[in-house]
C-alpha positions, 0 to 999 in steps of 0.5 A: 249305617242300618244296612251295614249293621244288618249285613254284619248281623246276617254275616254272624248268623251265617257263620253260625249256620255254616259251623252247624252245617259242618258239624251236622253234615261234616261227620262230627255227629254220629249220623249214618247217611249210607253211601251218600257222600255227606261229609264232603258235601257238608264240609263244602257247603258249610265252607261256602256259607262261612266264606259268604258270611265273612264277605257280608261282615266285611261289606257291612263294616265297610258300609258303616265306615262309608268306604267306596268299595263296600257299596260295590261288594254289597251289590255283588253279594246282593246279586249272588243272593238273588239266585239263592231263593229260587235254588232253595225253593226248587230244592224244597219243592223237590223234597216235598214232591219226592215225599208225596210219591213215596 
């Protein structure tokens, strides 16, 4: 039940982060990004974050009710989450590298 509660908590946090991403990068704030297509990219990324967060909430609720499909869904979401860390690490390292050379 602890894993189910953690999945639900991270899902709720993810939904808030997805909404913030859509608000900030989706064009609802008066921020000028120049020619960069931030509106489409921000809305897309925010939507993907919200979809995965809803999946975490569903998996967490299923685990709490001890449903058989919830364990498989949690394993699939965990396998996808493994690739999140290296991607974000490389992205942050690239931003640091670019800021050093400017």
